[in-house]
C-alpha positions as MATLAB code, in Angstrom:
seq = 'MFNNRYSQKKVLITGNTGFKGAWLSLWLKKLGAEVVGLSDTVPTTPSHFEAAGLDKLIDTRFVDIRNCVEVNKVVKEVDPDFIFHMAAQALVKKSYEDPVGTFEINAMGTANILQSVRQLTNKCNLILITSDKCYENVETYYGYREDDQLGGADPYSASKASAEIIISSFTRSFFEDPTDIRLAIARAGNVIGGGDWATDRLVPDMVKSWNANIQVDIRRPMATRPWQLVLEPLSGYLALGAKLDADEKLHGEAFNFGPAAEVVFPVKDVAQALESQLVGLKVVVDETQAYFHEAGLLKLCCDKALSKLSWKSVLDFNETLDFTANWYKNFYSEDVLVKTFSDSQLDDYINLARDRKLGWVQDAN';
ca = [
      -2.365  -10.584  -19.114;
       1.142   -9.316  -18.365;
       2.441  -11.478  -21.220;
       1.877  -14.618  -19.090;
       4.860  -13.678  -16.946;
       3.208  -15.154  -13.849;
       1.755  -18.338  -15.321;
       3.191  -21.430  -13.594;
       5.703  -19.263  -11.698;
       6.378  -19.453   -7.978;
       5.386  -16.191   -6.316;
       6.092  -15.429   -2.670;
       3.912  -12.745   -1.075;
       4.890  -11.421    2.339;
       1.882  -10.101    4.213;
      -0.440  -12.309    2.143;
      -3.043  -12.508    4.923;
      -3.581   -8.740    4.954;
      -5.891   -6.477    2.969;
      -3.775   -5.994   -0.148;
      -2.100   -9.371    0.219;
      -5.374  -11.284   -0.031;
      -6.428   -9.432   -3.182;
      -3.003   -9.906   -4.779;
      -3.175  -13.623   -3.978;
      -6.559  -13.915   -5.717;
      -5.268  -12.110   -8.785;
      -2.083  -14.168   -9.056;
      -4.054  -17.405   -8.692;
      -6.214  -16.203  -11.580;
      -3.011  -15.623  -13.585;
      -1.928  -19.217  -13.008;
       0.814  -18.585  -10.455;
       1.837  -20.920   -7.654;
       1.384  -18.608   -4.668;
       3.154  -19.040   -1.338;
       2.541  -16.672    1.549;
       4.655  -15.467    4.451;
       2.834  -13.769    7.322;
       3.047  -13.754   11.081;
      -0.703  -13.988   11.650;
      -4.144  -13.280   10.211;
      -4.336   -9.614   11.250;
      -8.077   -8.971   11.530;
     -11.416  -10.552   12.309;
     -13.281  -10.720    9.955;
     -10.597  -11.446    7.369;
     -10.840  -11.436    3.559;
      -8.060  -14.043    3.556;
     -10.212  -16.465    5.574;
     -13.629  -15.445    4.202;
     -12.480  -16.097    0.626;
     -11.002  -19.470    1.611;
      -7.444  -18.421    0.805;
      -6.284  -20.124    3.995;
      -7.132  -23.396    2.230;
      -5.929  -22.441   -1.260;
      -2.512  -20.989   -0.453;
       0.517  -22.461    1.270;
       1.102  -19.873    3.998;
       4.197  -19.986    6.199;
       3.462  -18.253    9.491;
       6.751  -16.487   10.187;
       7.497  -13.088   11.747;
       9.204  -10.877    9.150;
      11.581   -9.733   11.926;
      12.987  -13.259   12.284;
      15.843  -13.209    9.788;
      16.723  -16.909   10.224;
      13.160  -18.099    9.563;
      12.668  -15.677    6.659;
      15.880  -16.969    5.065;
      14.672  -20.533    5.496;
      11.331  -19.874    3.761;
      12.852  -17.927    0.860;
      15.479  -20.632    0.272;
      12.893  -23.423    0.385;
      10.393  -21.694   -1.911;
      13.078  -20.449   -4.338;
      10.581  -18.000   -5.891;
      10.558  -16.466   -9.354;
       8.870  -13.354   -7.930;
       8.593  -11.850   -4.455;
       6.067   -9.154   -3.551;
       7.133   -7.778   -0.174;
       4.038   -6.299    1.467;
       4.409   -7.296    5.130;
       4.207   -4.134    7.220;
       2.902   -2.322   10.250;
       0.702    0.011    8.202;
      -1.120    2.209   10.729;
      -0.009    5.728   11.649;
      -1.749    5.699   15.048;
      -0.190    2.366   16.011;
       3.248    3.705   15.045;
       2.918    6.253   17.848;
       1.929    3.519   20.302;
       4.773    1.200   19.222;
       7.425    3.167   17.299;
      10.205    0.633   17.858;
       8.049   -2.258   16.674;
       7.052   -0.229   13.614;
      10.694    0.377   12.701;
      11.555   -3.275   13.328;
       8.801   -4.545   11.026;
       8.953   -1.952    8.267;
      12.667   -1.221    8.106;
      14.430   -4.332    9.436;
      11.757   -6.604    7.970;
      12.664   -5.185    4.570;
      16.362   -5.716    5.316;
      15.624   -9.354    6.188;
      13.898   -9.946    2.851;
      16.777   -8.332    0.974;
      19.307  -10.395    2.905;
      17.350  -13.583    2.209;
      17.402  -13.172   -1.583;
      21.203  -12.934   -1.547;
      21.313  -16.723   -1.107;
      19.252  -17.418   -4.242;
      21.058  -18.773   -7.287;
      18.227  -18.547   -9.803;
      16.635  -15.425  -11.235;
      14.206  -13.667   -8.912;
      12.251  -10.434   -9.364;
      11.632   -8.578   -6.113;
       8.915   -5.904   -5.853;
       9.253   -3.973   -2.593;
       6.097   -2.116   -1.611;
       6.679    0.911    0.598;
       4.279    3.878    0.801;
       3.454    7.337   -0.492;
       4.240    8.481    3.060;
       7.964    7.825    2.527;
       8.283   11.342    1.069;
       9.132   14.359    3.217;
       5.646   15.831    3.123;
       5.591   19.600    2.664;
       1.848   19.633    1.888;
       2.446   20.563   -1.734;
      -0.447   20.488   -4.169;
       1.846   19.128   -6.871;
       2.334   15.383   -6.722;
       5.538   13.936   -5.328;
       7.895   12.426   -7.885;
      10.065    9.375   -7.364;
      13.250   11.418   -6.908;
      11.799   13.802   -4.293;
      13.243   13.911   -0.785;
      12.457   11.061    1.612;
      11.400   11.759    5.184;
       8.610   11.437    7.703;
       7.336   13.299   10.768;
       5.506   10.325   12.291;
       7.143    6.957   13.072;
       5.210    5.125   10.339;
       6.314    7.522    7.590;
       9.893    7.564    8.892;
       9.968    3.751    8.979;
       8.995    3.634    5.306;
      11.644    6.219    4.403;
      14.134    4.101    6.363;
      13.120    1.028    4.367;
      13.789    2.954    1.167;
      17.308    3.855    2.319;
      17.957    0.214    3.216;
      16.752   -0.883   -0.240;
      19.068    1.629   -1.901;
      22.017    0.414    0.167;
      21.417   -3.267   -0.638;
      20.943   -2.467   -4.315;
      24.222   -0.587   -4.597;
      26.168   -2.914   -2.307;
      24.967   -6.371   -3.370;
      22.684   -6.212   -6.404;
      24.430   -3.934   -8.880;
      24.376   -6.713  -11.502;
      20.679   -7.267  -12.332;
      21.204  -10.596  -14.142;
      19.881  -12.838  -11.354;
      18.298  -10.577   -8.724;
      16.251   -7.691  -10.018;
      14.338   -5.384   -7.721;
      12.052   -2.386   -7.976;
      10.124   -0.233   -5.501;
       6.392    0.481   -5.567;
       4.898    3.433   -3.686;
       1.109    3.554   -3.483;
      -1.341    6.173   -2.327;
      -4.283    5.662    0.020;
      -6.080    2.380   -0.702;
      -9.676    1.405    0.049;
     -11.897   -1.480   -0.980;
     -13.722   -4.573    0.193;
     -12.036   -6.840    2.691;
     -10.315   -4.143    4.758;
     -11.050   -4.442    8.478;
      -7.978   -2.716    9.892;
      -8.390   -0.648   13.049;
      -8.396    3.156   12.861;
      -8.925    3.309    9.121;
     -11.733    5.382    7.650;
     -13.667    2.871    5.545;
     -13.409   -0.123    7.921;
     -14.470    2.063   10.858;
     -17.490    3.288    8.894;
     -18.472   -0.187    7.711;
     -18.154   -1.751   11.172;
     -20.228    1.076   12.689;
     -22.857    0.698    9.960;
     -23.125   -3.046   10.556;
     -23.384   -2.542   14.330;
     -25.866    0.335   13.876;
     -23.766    2.790   15.879;
     -22.366    6.185   14.930;
     -18.861    6.603   13.559;
     -16.681    9.581   14.485;
     -14.579   11.263   11.784;
     -11.506   12.990   13.224;
     -10.067   14.864   10.201;
     -12.815   15.697    7.695;
     -10.628   17.954    5.536;
      -7.581   15.657    5.309;
      -7.086   15.076    1.587;
      -6.018   11.747    0.114;
      -5.660   10.147   -3.341;
      -8.369    7.526   -2.845;
      -7.982    4.422   -4.996;
      -9.496    0.966   -5.077;
      -7.132   -1.726   -3.809;
      -6.984   -3.270   -7.309;
      -5.472   -0.093   -8.775;
      -2.023   -0.261   -7.164;
      -2.041   -4.064   -7.437;
      -2.360   -3.750  -11.209;
       0.668   -1.471  -11.037;
       2.661   -3.917   -8.916;
       1.895   -6.732  -11.360;
       2.735   -4.583  -14.375;
       6.004   -3.574  -12.709;
       6.932   -7.165  -11.868;
       6.222   -8.371  -15.401;
       8.169   -5.506  -16.984;
      11.079   -5.963  -14.570;
      11.253   -9.636  -15.555;
      11.567   -8.585  -19.208;
      13.716   -5.468  -18.887;
      16.731   -5.225  -16.596;
      16.825   -1.449  -17.106;
      14.086   -1.112  -14.486;
      16.344   -2.656  -11.836;
      16.554   -0.404   -8.776;
      13.854    1.972   -9.999;
      10.982    3.338   -7.879;
       7.439    3.909   -9.178;
       4.421    5.782   -7.816;
       0.955    4.266   -8.230;
      -1.953    6.555   -7.529;
      -5.252    7.764   -8.993;
      -5.832   10.604  -11.406;
      -5.646   14.122   -9.985;
      -9.431   14.446   -9.969;
      -9.736   11.503   -7.524;
      -8.008   13.459   -4.735;
     -10.785   14.248   -2.220;
     -11.117   15.143    1.470;
     -12.251   12.587    4.032;
     -15.677   14.218    4.332;
     -16.466   13.424    0.683;
     -15.692    9.733    1.210;
     -17.869    9.731    4.328;
     -20.764   11.366    2.470;
     -20.443    8.947   -0.461;
     -20.586    5.927    1.850;
     -23.479    7.437    3.788;
     -25.484    7.456    0.565;
     -24.560    3.822   -0.158;
     -24.832    2.257    3.308;
     -28.358    3.018    4.436;
     -28.503    3.845    8.145;
     -24.858    4.847    8.504;
     -24.454    7.642   11.084;
     -21.406    9.904   10.702;
     -20.315   12.490   13.293;
     -17.304   14.809   12.950;
     -15.213   14.780   16.142;
     -11.913   16.573   15.605;
     -11.019   16.263   19.305;
      -9.728   12.764   18.419;
      -7.073   14.233   16.114;
      -4.363   14.210   18.755;
      -1.441   12.913   16.684;
       0.182   14.193   13.517;
      -1.125   13.002   10.161;
      -0.428   14.553    6.787;
      -3.140   16.918    5.620;
      -2.448   16.538    1.901;
      -0.838   13.611    0.079;
      -0.625   13.373   -3.681;
       1.573   11.435   -6.099;
       2.763   12.125   -9.625;
       2.482    8.868  -11.596;
       3.919   10.056  -14.921;
       6.831    7.628  -14.661;
       4.504    4.608  -14.365;
       2.587    5.816  -17.409;
       5.755    6.382  -19.420;
       7.658    3.202  -18.563;
       4.877    0.741  -17.696;
       1.924    2.102  -19.704;
       0.121    2.172  -16.355;
      -2.638    4.467  -15.176;
      -5.584    4.001  -12.878;
      -8.942    2.766  -14.165;
     -11.677    4.109  -11.886;
     -13.064    7.496  -11.012;
     -14.085    8.487   -7.480;
     -17.696    7.299   -7.714;
     -16.702    3.946   -9.241;
     -14.141    3.439   -6.484;
     -16.772    3.986   -3.806;
     -19.295    1.795   -5.678;
     -16.870   -1.145   -5.788;
     -16.085   -0.644   -2.103;
     -19.652   -0.320   -0.808;
     -20.966   -3.177   -2.951;
     -18.340   -5.580   -1.618;
     -19.281   -4.883    2.004;
     -23.017   -4.984    1.287;
     -22.576   -8.403   -0.312;
     -20.390   -9.621    2.569;
     -22.932   -8.745    5.232;
     -25.962   -9.872    3.214;
     -24.267  -13.152    2.184;
     -25.918  -12.969   -1.238;
     -22.871  -14.465   -2.971;
     -19.890  -16.393   -1.610;
     -17.038  -14.047   -0.735;
     -14.505  -15.568   -3.131;
     -17.047  -15.649   -5.961;
     -17.945  -11.997   -5.431;
     -14.298  -10.935   -5.091;
     -13.434  -12.780   -8.306;
     -16.341  -11.055  -10.055;
     -15.125   -7.625   -8.912;
     -11.658   -8.468  -10.185;
     -13.148   -9.475  -13.553;
     -15.226   -6.286  -13.685;
     -12.152   -4.183  -12.968;
     -10.084   -5.901  -15.679;
     -12.907   -5.569  -18.204;
     -13.198   -1.848  -17.493;
      -9.451   -1.484  -18.069;
      -9.814   -3.303  -21.394;
     -12.859   -1.259  -22.424;
     -10.938    1.929  -21.691;
      -7.936    0.625  -23.649;
      -5.444    1.161  -20.843;
      -1.908    0.213  -21.766;
      -1.087   -2.043  -18.824;
      -3.953   -4.436  -19.597;
      -3.211   -4.532  -23.337;
       0.578   -4.362  -23.389;
       2.047   -7.737  -24.392;
       5.663   -6.731  -23.817;
];
């Protein structure tokens, strides 16, 4: 896959202990990469990173992304061929509780990574993952395109827009020549899937309540999101990294990765779908908890990824929820080892992409 661009290459993942980071680590190991992680801590208990044994399989450097000196030291020592920068404070609610910390991690953490690659002398491809929330959200039904206005009402969204401005500044100031350092930006929509235990997120809250046999309160049943399995944007990140390595024309470009238009559903539909899968789950709508601003509608246009990367999502809404529910049911039943089951889901996802003849899984260029 990806024209063997990752085989026997050193890949540094920041935020490798998190939800997306653990899945990306599994995939890159499958592709034959030498994976090194940079994270400040294991963010949740339980943790996919620990449950799948990635703490024993991956060399993880426990460094705070805000510590520029230590970040520089790790990047210089690893001397990576690829960097996937995913370390972030990713929760809207927490951004209200700690706005300064959110800006420090998401904006200045990104600046620290960009500063650290300036010391590299060999070629390095840097994929900077921000968010669909970096756009100034005007609740439009039409998907945001990569050149739409940046912004953000809440501190989390504003921190991601700030990171984008920092990336643009570094690109134009220090990385205009893409010969050695090439970078691209990835913006993903709402992500769900097995192994997510973050606080104040819909699916983890429902799963934890189901396992504890207590009710779960839903605060915004009509909030609409482009729900996608965690493997969907990761396939886009990997396709982008491989293409960037081959084609310097992608240097400095931003790409959206989201599901098809028909996979944009309100929260209540996700809750109902999981209720049917997780027997005994009790869902109660309690909109009195909706005391801070969150976007009502978020949707991305991914035409650019299709055109330049041959990328599009694989799964429909029901398949996305099936993958998600089955992972958690297996985790709590302990039918199959976590890493074995995660690997099997990754294989199933790739096989579906092949069966459906999607360009990113077939493209050899």
